[in-house]
KOLNU-370570 format. One line per 5 residues: for each residue y, x, z of N, C-alpha, C, O. Coordinates in Angstrom, 1 decimal, padded with zeros to 4 digits. Atoms other than C-alpha are relative to their C-alpha. Layout:
residues N
Y/X/Z/Y/X/Z/Y/X/Z/Y/X/Z  ...
end
This chain:
residues 209
001.0/000.3/-001.0/020.3/047.3/-069.4/000.2/-001.5/000.4/001.3/-001.9/000.7  -000.1/001.4/-000.4/019.6/043.7/-068.6/-000.3/-000.2/001.4/-001.4/000.2/001.9  000.1/000.3/-001.4/020.1/042.6/-065.1/-000.5/-001.4/000.2/000.0/-002.4/-000.3  000.5/001.3/-000.3/018.0/039.8/-063.8/000.2/-000.3/001.4/-000.1/000.5/002.3  -000.2/000.4/-001.4/018.9/037.9/-060.7/-001.0/-001.0/000.4/-001.3/-002.0/-000.3
001.0/000.9/-000.5/016.2/036.3/-058.7/000.5/-000.8/001.2/001.0/-000.2/002.2  -000.5/000.9/-001.1/017.2/033.4/-056.5/-001.1/-000.6/000.8/-002.1/-001.1/000.3  001.1/000.5/-000.9/015.1/032.5/-053.5/000.2/-001.5/000.2/001.3/-002.0/000.7  -000.1/001.4/-000.1/014.5/028.8/-053.5/000.0/-000.5/001.4/-000.9/-000.2/002.1  -000.1/000.6/-001.3/015.6/027.0/-050.3/000.1/-001.5/-000.1/000.9/-002.1/-000.8
000.0/001.4/000.0/014.8/023.4/-049.7/000.1/-000.6/001.4/-000.4/000.0/002.3  -000.1/000.7/-001.3/015.6/021.0/-046.8/-001.2/-000.8/000.3/-002.2/-000.8/-000.5  001.1/000.8/-000.4/013.3/018.7/-045.0/000.0/-001.3/-000.9/001.0/-001.9/-001.2  000.1/001.2/000.8/012.0/015.8/-047.0/000.2/-001.2/001.0/000.1/-001.0/002.2  -000.2/001.2/-000.8/012.6/012.3/-045.7/-001.3/-000.3/000.8/-001.2/-000.7/002.0
001.2/000.2/-000.7/008.9/012.0/-044.8/-000.2/001.0/001.2/-000.6/000.6/002.3  000.1/-001.0/-001.0/009.0/015.3/-042.8/000.9/-000.4/001.2/000.6/-000.2/002.3  -001.0/000.3/-001.1/012.1/014.1/-040.9/-000.5/-001.2/000.8/-000.4/-001.2/002.0  000.5/001.1/-000.7/010.5/010.8/-040.1/-001.2/000.4/000.9/-001.3/-000.1/002.1  001.1/-000.5/-000.8/007.3/012.5/-038.8/000.5/000.7/001.2/000.0/000.5/002.3
-000.5/-000.7/-001.1/009.4/014.8/-036.7/000.6/-000.9/001.1/000.4/-000.8/002.3  -000.6/001.0/-000.9/011.4/011.9/-035.2/-001.1/-000.8/000.8/-000.9/-001.0/002.0  001.1/000.7/-000.7/008.1/010.1/-034.4/-000.6/000.8/001.1/-000.9/000.4/002.2  000.6/-000.9/-000.9/006.7/013.1/-032.7/000.9/000.2/001.2/000.5/000.2/002.4  -001.0/-000.1/-001.1/009.9/013.6/-030.6/000.0/-001.2/000.8/000.1/-001.1/002.1
000.0/001.3/-000.7/009.8/009.9/-029.7/-001.2/-000.1/000.9/-001.1/-000.5/002.1  001.2/000.1/-000.8/006.2/010.2/-028.5/000.1/000.9/001.2/-000.3/000.5/002.3  -000.1/-001.0/-001.1/006.9/013.3/-026.4/001.0/-000.5/001.0/000.7/-000.4/002.2  -001.0/000.5/-001.0/010.0/011.7/-024.9/-000.5/-001.1/000.8/-000.3/-001.2/002.0  000.6/001.1/-000.7/008.1/008.6/-024.1/-001.0/000.4/001.1/-001.0/-000.1/002.2
000.9/-000.5/-000.9/005.4/010.6/-022.4/000.7/000.6/001.2/000.3/000.4/002.4  -000.8/-000.6/-001.1/007.9/012.6/-020.3/000.6/-001.1/000.9/000.6/-001.0/002.1  -000.7/001.1/-000.8/009.7/009.3/-019.3/-001.1/-000.7/000.8/-000.8/-001.0/002.0  001.0/000.7/-000.8/006.4/007.7/-018.2/-000.4/000.9/001.2/-000.7/000.4/002.3  000.4/-000.9/-001.1/005.5/010.8/-016.1/001.1/-000.1/001.1/000.8/-000.2/002.3
-001.1/000.1/-001.0/009.0/010.7/-014.5/000.0/-001.3/000.7/000.2/-001.4/001.9  000.1/001.3/-000.6/008.7/007.0/-013.9/-001.1/-000.2/001.1/-000.9/-000.6/002.2  001.1/000.0/-000.9/005.3/007.3/-012.3/000.2/000.8/001.2/-000.1/000.4/002.4  -000.3/-000.9/-001.2/006.4/010.2/-010.1/001.1/-000.7/000.9/001.0/-000.6/002.1  -001.0/000.6/-000.8/009.5/008.3/-009.0/-000.5/-001.2/000.8/-000.2/-001.3/001.9
000.6/001.1/-000.8/007.6/005.2/-008.1/-000.9/000.4/001.1/-000.9/-000.2/002.2  000.9/-000.5/-001.1/005.0/007.2/-006.2/000.9/000.5/001.1/000.5/000.3/002.3  -000.8/-000.5/-001.1/007.8/008.9/-004.3/000.6/-001.2/000.8/000.6/-001.1/002.1  -000.6/001.1/-000.7/009.5/005.6/-003.4/-001.1/-000.7/000.8/-000.8/-001.2/001.9  001.1/000.6/-000.7/006.1/004.1/-002.4/-000.3/000.8/001.3/-000.5/000.3/002.3
000.2/-000.9/-001.1/005.5/007.1/-000.2/001.1/-000.1/001.1/000.8/-000.2/002.3  -001.1/000.1/-000.9/008.9/006.8/001.4/000.0/-001.3/000.7/000.2/-001.4/001.9  000.1/001.3/-000.6/008.4/003.1/002.0/-001.1/-000.1/001.0/-001.0/-000.7/002.0  001.2/000.0/-001.0/005.0/003.7/003.6/000.4/000.7/001.3/000.0/000.3/002.3  -000.4/-000.7/-001.2/006.5/006.3/005.9/001.0/-000.8/000.9/000.9/-000.9/002.1
-001.0/000.8/-000.7/009.4/004.0/006.8/-000.7/-001.2/000.7/-000.4/-001.5/001.9  000.8/001.1/-000.7/006.9/001.2/007.5/-000.8/000.5/001.2/-000.8/-000.3/002.2  000.8/-000.6/-001.2/004.8/003.4/009.8/001.0/000.2/001.1/000.6/-000.1/002.3  -001.0/-000.3/-001.0/007.9/004.5/011.7/000.5/-001.3/000.7/000.6/-001.4/001.9  -000.5/001.3/-000.5/009.1/000.9/012.0/-001.1/-000.7/000.8/-000.8/-001.3/001.9
001.1/000.6/-000.8/005.7/-000.3/013.2/-000.2/000.7/001.3/-000.3/000.0/002.3  000.2/-000.7/-001.3/005.4/002.4/015.8/001.2/-000.3/001.0/000.9/-000.5/002.2  -001.1/000.3/-000.9/008.9/001.7/017.1/-000.1/-001.4/000.6/000.1/-001.6/001.8  000.2/001.4/-000.5/008.1/-002.1/017.4/-001.1/000.0/001.0/-000.9/-000.6/002.1  001.1/000.0/-000.9/004.8/-001.4/019.1/000.4/000.7/001.4/000.1/000.2/002.4
-000.4/-000.7/-001.2/006.4/001.1/021.6/000.9/-000.9/000.8/000.8/-001.0/002.0  -000.9/000.9/-000.7/009.1/-001.5/022.5/-000.8/-001.1/000.7/-000.6/-001.3/001.9  000.8/001.1/-000.5/006.6/-004.3/022.9/-000.8/000.5/001.2/-001.0/-000.2/002.2  000.9/-000.6/-001.1/004.3/-002.1/025.0/000.7/000.2/001.3/000.3/-000.2/002.3  -000.8/-000.3/-001.2/007.0/-001.0/027.3/000.4/-001.3/000.7/000.3/-001.4/002.0
-000.4/001.3/-000.6/008.2/-004.6/027.9/-001.2/-000.7/000.7/-001.1/-001.2/001.8  001.1/000.7/-000.5/004.8/-006.1/028.4/-000.7/000.7/001.2/-001.3/000.0/002.1  000.5/-000.7/-001.2/003.7/-003.4/030.8/000.7/-000.4/001.3/000.1/-000.3/002.3  -000.7/000.4/-001.2/006.4/-004.6/033.2/000.0/-001.5/000.2/000.7/-001.9/001.1  000.0/001.4/-000.2/005.6/-008.3/032.9/-000.6/-000.4/001.4/-001.6/000.2/001.8
000.5/000.4/-001.3/005.2/-010.0/036.3/-000.7/-001.4/000.0/-001.2/-001.8/001.0  000.6/001.3/000.2/003.9/-013.3/034.9/000.3/-000.6/-001.3/001.4/-000.3/-001.9  -000.2/000.6/001.3/003.5/-015.3/031.7/000.3/-001.4/000.1/-000.4/-002.2/000.9  -000.3/001.4/000.1/005.0/-018.6/030.9/-000.4/-000.6/-001.3/-000.5/-001.9/-001.5  000.5/000.5/001.3/003.9/-018.9/027.3/-000.8/001.1/-000.7/-000.4/002.3/-000.9
000.9/-000.9/000.7/001.0/-017.2/025.5/-000.5/-000.7/-001.3/-001.3/-001.6/-001.2  000.4/000.5/001.3/000.6/-017.9/021.8/-000.4/001.1/-000.9/000.0/002.3/-000.6  000.4/-001.1/000.9/-001.0/-015.9/019.0/001.2/000.7/-000.7/001.1/001.9/-001.0  -001.1/-000.6/000.6/002.4/-015.3/017.5/001.3/000.1/000.8/002.4/000.5/000.3  -001.2/000.0/-000.9/004.8/-015.5/020.5/-000.5/000.1/001.4/-001.5/-000.4/001.8
000.3/-000.1/-001.4/004.8/-014.5/024.1/001.3/000.0/000.8/002.4/000.5/000.4  -001.1/000.1/-000.9/007.2/-015.3/027.0/-000.5/000.4/001.4/-001.6/-000.1/001.8  000.4/-000.5/-001.3/007.0/-013.5/030.3/001.2/000.2/000.9/002.3/000.3/000.4  -001.0/-000.2/-001.0/009.0/-013.0/033.5/000.1/001.5/000.3/-000.9/002.2/000.4  -000.2/-001.4/-000.3/010.5/-009.6/034.2/001.2/000.2/000.9/002.1/-000.6/000.9
-001.1/-000.4/-000.9/012.7/-008.0/036.8/000.7/001.3/-000.4/001.5/001.8/000.3  -000.6/-001.3/000.5/013.7/-005.0/034.7/001.5/-000.1/000.0/002.2/000.9/000.4  -001.5/000.2/000.1/017.3/-006.3/034.1/000.5/-000.8/001.1/001.3/-000.3/001.9  -000.3/000.9/-001.1/017.7/-009.2/036.5/-001.2/-000.7/000.5/-002.2/-000.8/-000.3  001.2/000.7/-000.5/015.2/-011.0/038.7/-000.4/-001.2/-000.8/000.4/-002.0/-001.1
000.6/001.2/000.6/012.9/-013.5/037.0/000.7/-000.3/-001.3/000.9/-001.5/-001.6  -000.5/000.3/001.3/014.4/-013.1/033.6/-001.1/-000.3/-001.0/-002.1/000.5/-001.1  001.0/000.3/001.0/012.4/-014.8/030.8/000.3/000.8/-001.2/001.4/000.7/-001.8  -000.2/-000.8/001.2/011.9/-012.5/027.9/-001.1/-000.4/-001.0/-002.3/-000.4/-000.8  000.9/000.5/001.1/010.4/-013.8/024.6/000.0/000.9/-001.2/001.1/001.4/-001.6
000.1/-000.7/001.2/009.1/-011.9/021.6/-000.6/-000.8/-001.1/-001.7/-001.4/-000.8  000.6/000.7/001.2/008.5/-013.5/018.2/000.8/000.4/-001.2/001.8/000.9/-001.2  -000.6/-000.3/001.2/009.3/-013.2/014.6/001.1/-001.1/-000.3/001.0/-002.2/000.1  -001.1/000.9/000.3/012.5/-014.8/013.2/-000.4/-000.8/-001.2/000.3/-000.8/-002.2  000.4/000.8/001.2/010.6/-017.2/010.9/000.9/-001.1/-000.3/000.9/-001.6/-001.5
-001.0/001.1/000.2/013.3/-019.8/011.3/001.4/000.5/-000.3/002.3/-000.4/-000.3  -001.3/-000.6/000.2/016.2/-017.4/010.7/001.0/-000.5/001.1/002.1/-001.0/000.9  -000.8/000.5/-001.2/017.5/-018.1/014.2/001.4/000.7/000.0/002.3/000.1/000.4  -001.2/-000.7/-000.1/020.2/-015.4/013.9/000.9/-000.3/-001.2/002.0/000.2/-001.3  -000.8/000.4/001.1/021.4/-016.9/010.6/000.4/001.1/-001.0/001.4/000.9/-001.8
-000.4/-001.0/001.0/021.4/-013.7/008.5/-000.8/-000.1/-001.3/-000.7/000.8/-002.1  000.7/000.2/001.3/019.0/-015.0/005.8/-001.3/000.7/-000.1/-002.0/000.6/-001.1  001.2/-000.7/000.1/016.1/-012.8/006.7/-001.0/-000.6/001.0/-000.7/-001.1/002.1  001.1/000.5/-000.9/012.7/-013.9/008.2/-001.1/001.0/000.3/-002.2/000.6/000.4  001.0/-001.1/-000.3/011.0/-010.6/008.8/000.5/000.9/001.1/000.4/002.1/001.1
-000.6/-000.7/-001.1/012.7/-009.6/012.0/-000.7/-000.3/001.3/-001.1/-001.5/001.6  000.6/000.2/-001.3/011.3/-009.1/015.5/001.2/-000.3/001.0/002.1/000.4/001.1  -001.1/000.4/-000.9/013.5/-011.0/018.0/-000.5/000.2/001.5/-001.6/000.0/001.9  000.1/000.0/-001.5/013.9/-010.5/021.8/001.0/-001.1/000.5/002.2/-001.0/000.3  -000.8/001.1/-000.5/015.1/-013.7/023.4/000.0/000.0/001.5/-001.1/000.0/002.1
-000.1/-000.1/-001.5/016.4/-013.5/027.0/000.7/-001.1/000.6/001.6/-001.7/000.0  -000.6/001.1/-000.8/017.3/-016.1/029.6/-000.2/000.3/001.5/-001.4/000.1/001.9  -001.4/-000.1/000.4/019.5/-015.4/031.5/000.3/001.3/-000.7/-000.6/002.1/-001.0  -000.5/-001.2/000.6/021.6/-012.6/030.0/-000.3/001.2/001.0/-000.6/000.9/002.2  000.3/-001.2/-000.9/021.1/-009.0/031.4/000.9/000.1/001.2/000.6/000.8/002.1
-000.9/-000.1/-001.1/024.1/-009.4/033.6/-000.1/-001.2/001.0/000.7/-001.4/001.9  000.3/001.1/-000.8/022.7/-012.6/035.1/000.7/-001.3/-000.4/000.5/-002.3/000.2  -000.7/001.2/000.5/024.9/-015.0/033.1/-001.0/-001.0/-000.5/-001.8/-000.6/-001.4  001.0/001.0/000.5/023.0/-018.3/032.5/000.2/-000.2/-001.5/001.3/-000.1/-002.0  000.0/000.2/001.4/022.1/-018.9/028.9/-001.0/000.8/-000.8/-001.5/001.8/-000.2
000.9/-000.7/000.9/020.0/-017.7/026.0/000.7/001.0/-000.8/001.7/000.7/-001.5  -000.6/-001.1/000.9/020.7/-014.4/024.3/-001.1/000.4/-000.9/-002.3/000.7/-000.5  000.9/-000.4/001.1/019.0/-013.5/021.0/000.4/001.3/-000.6/001.5/001.5/-001.0  -000.3/-001.3/000.5/018.7/-009.9/019.9/-001.1/000.3/-001.1/-002.2/000.0/-000.9  000.9/-000.5/001.0/017.2/-008.5/016.7/-000.4/001.4/000.3/000.5/002.3/000.3
000.4/-001.4/-000.4/015.2/-005.4/017.6/-000.8/000.8/-001.0/-000.9/002.0/-000.9  000.7/-000.7/001.0/013.2/-004.6/014.5/000.0/-000.8/-001.3/-000.1/-002.1/-001.2  000.0/000.7/001.3/013.4/-005.5/010.8/-001.2/000.4/-000.9/-001.8/001.5/-000.6  001.1/-000.3/000.9/010.8/-005.5/008.0/-001.4/-000.3/000.6/-002.4/000.3/000.2  001.3/000.4/-000.6/008.0/-007.0/010.2/-000.6/-001.2/-000.7/000.0/-002.3/-000.6
000.6/001.1/000.8/005.7/-009.1/008.1/-000.8/-000.9/000.9/-000.7/-002.2/000.8  000.7/000.9/-000.9/003.5/-010.4/010.9/-000.2/000.7/001.4/-000.2/001.9/001.5  000.1/-000.4/-001.4/003.1/-010.2/014.7/-001.1/-000.9/000.6/-001.1/-002.1/000.5  001.1/000.8/-000.7/000.0/-011.2/016.7/-000.3/000.6/001.3/-000.2/001.8/001.6  000.3/-000.3/-001.4/-001.0/-011.2/020.3/-001.4/-000.5/000.3/-001.8/-001.6/000.0
001.3/000.4/-000.5/-004.5/-011.3/021.8/000.0/000.2/001.5/000.3/001.4/002.0  -000.1/-000.1/-001.5/-004.6/-012.0/025.6/-001.4/000.2/000.6/-002.3/-000.6/000.2  001.3/-000.4/-000.6/-007.4/-010.5/027.7/000.0/-000.1/001.5/001.1/000.2/002.1  000.1/000.1/-001.4/-008.6/-011.0/031.2/-000.4/001.4/000.6/-000.4/002.3/-000.2  000.3/-001.3/-000.7/-009.7/-008.3/033.7/-001.3/000.6/-000.6/-001.5/001.8/-000.4
001.3/-000.6/000.6/-013.1/-007.9/031.9/000.2/000.4/-001.5/-000.7/001.0/-002.1  -000.3/-000.3/001.4/-011.4/-007.4/028.5/-000.3/-001.1/-001.0/-000.1/-001.0/-002.2  000.3/001.1/000.8/-012.5/-010.8/027.2/001.3/-000.8/-000.3/002.2/-000.8/000.5  -001.2/000.8/000.4/-009.9/-012.9/025.3/000.1/-001.3/000.9/-001.0/-001.8/001.2  -000.2/001.1/-000.8/-008.4/-015.7/027.3/001.2/-000.8/-000.4/002.1/-000.3/-001.0
-001.1/000.9/000.3/-006.1/-018.7/026.8/000.7/-000.5/001.3/001.6/-001.3/001.3  -000.6/000.4/-001.3/-005.2/-019.0/030.5/001.1/001.0/000.4/000.8/002.2/000.5  -001.2/-000.9/-000.4/-001.8/-017.6/031.5/-000.3/000.8/001.2/000.0/002.0/001.4  000.2/-000.7/-001.3/-002.9/-016.8/035.0/-001.1/001.0/-000.1/-001.2/001.9/000.8  001.1/-000.9/000.1/-006.0/-014.9/033.8/000.4/001.3/-000.8/-000.4/002.3/-000.8
-000.4/-001.1/000.9/-004.1/-012.5/031.5/000.2/001.3/000.8/001.0/001.3/001.8  -000.2/-001.4/-000.6/-004.4/-008.8/032.5/000.5/001.0/-001.0/001.1/002.0/-000.7  -000.3/-000.9/001.1/-004.0/-007.1/029.2/000.5/-000.8/-001.2/000.1/-002.0/-001.4  -000.4/000.6/001.3/-002.3/-007.9/025.9/-000.2/001.0/-001.1/000.3/002.1/-001.1  000.2/-000.9/001.1/-003.4/-006.5/022.6/001.0/-000.5/-001.1/001.1/-001.7/-001.4
-001.0/000.3/001.0/-000.6/-006.3/020.0/-000.3/000.5/-001.4/-000.8/001.6/-001.5  000.2/-000.3/001.4/-000.9/-006.3/016.2/001.3/-000.1/-000.7/002.0/-001.2/-000.7  -001.2/000.0/000.8/002.1/-005.4/014.0/-000.3/000.4/-001.4/-000.9/001.5/-001.6  000.2/-000.3/001.4/002.1/-005.4/010.2/001.3/000.1/-000.7/002.2/-000.8/-000.5  -001.2/-000.1/000.8/004.9/-004.2/007.9/-000.3/000.4/-001.4/-001.3/001.1/-001.7
000.1/-000.4/001.4/005.4/-003.7/004.2/001.5/000.4/-000.4/002.4/-000.4/-000.1  -001.4/-000.4/000.5/008.4/-001.8/002.6/000.6/-001.1/-000.8/-000.1/-001.7/-001.7  -000.7/001.1/000.8/010.9/-004.3/001.2/000.0/000.3/-001.5/-000.1/-000.6/-002.3  -000.1/-000.4/001.5/011.2/-002.3/-002.1/-001.4/-000.2/-000.6/-001.4/-000.7/-001.8  001.3/000.2/000.6/007.4/-002.4/-002.6/-000.2/-001.5/-000.3/-000.9/-001.9/-001.3
000.2/001.4/000.2/007.5/-006.2/-002.2/000.7/-000.5/-001.2/000.3/-001.4/-001.9  -000.8/000.4/001.1/010.2/-006.6/-004.7/-000.5/000.5/-001.3/-000.4/-000.2/-002.3  000.4/-000.6/001.2/008.7/-004.3/-007.3/-001.4/-000.4/-000.5/-001.7/-000.4/-001.7  001.4/000.2/000.3/005.0/-005.2/-007.1/-000.4/-001.4/000.3/000.3/-002.2/001.0  000.6/001.3/-000.3/002.9/-008.3/-007.1/-000.4/-000.1/001.4/-000.6/001.0/002.0
000.2/000.1/-001.4/002.2/-009.7/-003.7/-001.3/000.7/000.4/-001.4/001.3/001.5  001.3/-000.6/-000.4/-001.5/-008.6/-003.7/000.1/001.5/000.1/-000.6/002.0/000.9  -000.1/-001.5/-000.1/-000.5/-005.0/-004.4/000.8/000.4/001.2/000.5/001.4/001.8  -000.9/-000.3/-001.1/002.2/-005.0/-001.8/-000.8/-000.1/001.3/-000.7/000.7/002.2  000.8/000.2/-001.2/-000.3/-006.3/000.8/-001.0/001.1/000.1/-001.4/001.5/001.2
000.9/-001.1/-000.1/-002.7/-003.5/-000.1/000.6/001.2/000.6/-000.1/002.0/001.3  -000.7/-001.1/-000.6/-000.1/-001.0/001.0/000.7/-000.4/001.3/001.5/000.4/001.8  -000.6/000.4/-001.2/000.8/-002.9/004.1/-000.5/000.9/001.2/-001.6/001.3/001.2  000.3/-000.9/-001.2/001.0/-000.8/007.3/-000.3/-000.9/001.2/000.5/-001.7/001.6  000.4/000.7/-001.2/-000.8/-002.2/010.3/-000.4/000.9/001.1/-001.1/001.8/000.9
000.4/-000.8/-001.2/-001.1/-000.9/013.8/-000.2/-000.9/001.2/000.3/-002.1/001.2  000.3/000.8/-001.2/-002.3/-002.2/017.1/-000.1/000.9/001.3/-000.3/002.1/001.2  000.1/-000.7/-001.3/-002.3/-001.2/020.8/-000.3/-001.1/001.0/000.0/-002.2/000.9  000.4/000.9/-001.1/-003.6/-002.7/024.0/000.8/000.5/001.3/000.8/001.6/001.6  -000.9/-000.3/-001.1/-001.3/-002.9/027.0/-000.5/-000.6/001.3/-000.8/-001.8/001.4
000.4/000.5/-001.4/-002.3/-003.2/030.7/001.3/-000.4/000.7/002.2/000.4/000.9  -001.2/000.5/-000.7/000.2/-005.4/032.5/000.0/000.4/001.5/-000.8/-000.2/002.3  000.2/-000.6/-001.3/000.8/-003.4/035.7/000.7/-000.8/001.1/000.4/-000.6/002.3  -000.8/000.6/-001.1/003.2/-005.7/037.6/-000.2/-001.5/000.1/000.6/-002.2/000.7  000.3/001.4/-000.1/001.5/-009.1/037.4/000.0/-000.4/001.4/-000.7/000.2/002.2
000.1/000.6/-001.3/002.1/-011.2/040.4/000.9/000.7/001.1/000.8/000.3/002.3  -000.9/-000.7/-000.9/004.7/-008.9/042.0/001.3/000.2/-000.6/001.5/000.2/-001.8  -001.4/-000.2/000.5/008.4/-008.2/041.8/000.1/001.5/-000.1/-000.4/002.3/000.7  -000.3/-001.5/000.2/009.6/-004.8/040.5/001.5/000.2/000.2/002.3/-000.7/-000.1  -001.5/-000.2/-000.2/013.0/-003.2/041.3/000.8/-000.2/-001.3/000.3/000.2/-002.4
-000.8/000.1/001.1/015.8/-004.0/039.0/000.9/001.2/-000.1/000.9/002.1/000.8  -000.9/-001.2/000.1/018.2/-001.4/037.6/001.1/000.0/000.9/001.7/001.1/001.2  -001.1/000.1/-000.9/020.8/-002.6/040.0/-000.4/000.2/001.5/000.5/000.2/002.3  000.5/-000.2/-001.3/018.7/-002.1/043.1/000.5/001.3/000.6/000.4/002.3/-000.1  -000.4/-001.2/-000.7/019.9/000.4/045.7/-001.1/000.2/001.1/-001.2/-000.7/002.0
001.0/-000.3/-001.0/017.1/002.0/047.7/000.5/000.9/001.1/000.9/002.0/000.8  -000.5/-000.8/-001.1/018.1/003.3/051.1/-000.8/001.2/000.2/-002.1/001.2/000.1  000.7/-001.3/-000.2/017.2/006.9/051.8/-000.5/000.1/001.5/-001.3/001.0/001.8  000.4/000.0/-001.4/016.7/006.1/055.5/-001.2/-000.7/000.3/-001.7/-000.7/001.4
end
């Protein structure tokens, strides 16, 4: 009896099939990478936008509280304001402006500064504090009792504040025009309640009798 052995032919991938497979894998990998990159950038942009909004609100709240207690103005400019306040010590001059000249020497020019004279304990001299960072621009509009804009310090009754911020990471990664499109801007109008009068300082003691 003659036995015949049948062998099943097995062949590997040809070079062309291997190259095609590698190309397909590369295309899929590139697509996945692009989706991941886009998602990551979107997440960071969203985070930067939220940070910018919180930063803007914090700066506006601070400015509003300070200007509400102003008892008189000594300087009114579109980008800077100086007023007298009794909140800390009597007749303390308090100035708000951006650190465009790097006054505090830290190399950044997007900071909101509070400049006081004298110090909060009454010591003569100028004290500079950085109270907010990442502020792109700051603007003030001064209004009289009718709501009309005015350039007279004595006529000011209200101050409208505009604050704009952009996340630092967005500015570094994107062209300027795209960063500006995602700029966060907010405004508020403050009625100055203490104009022309003195308000109690924190150190005042009011008799109960």
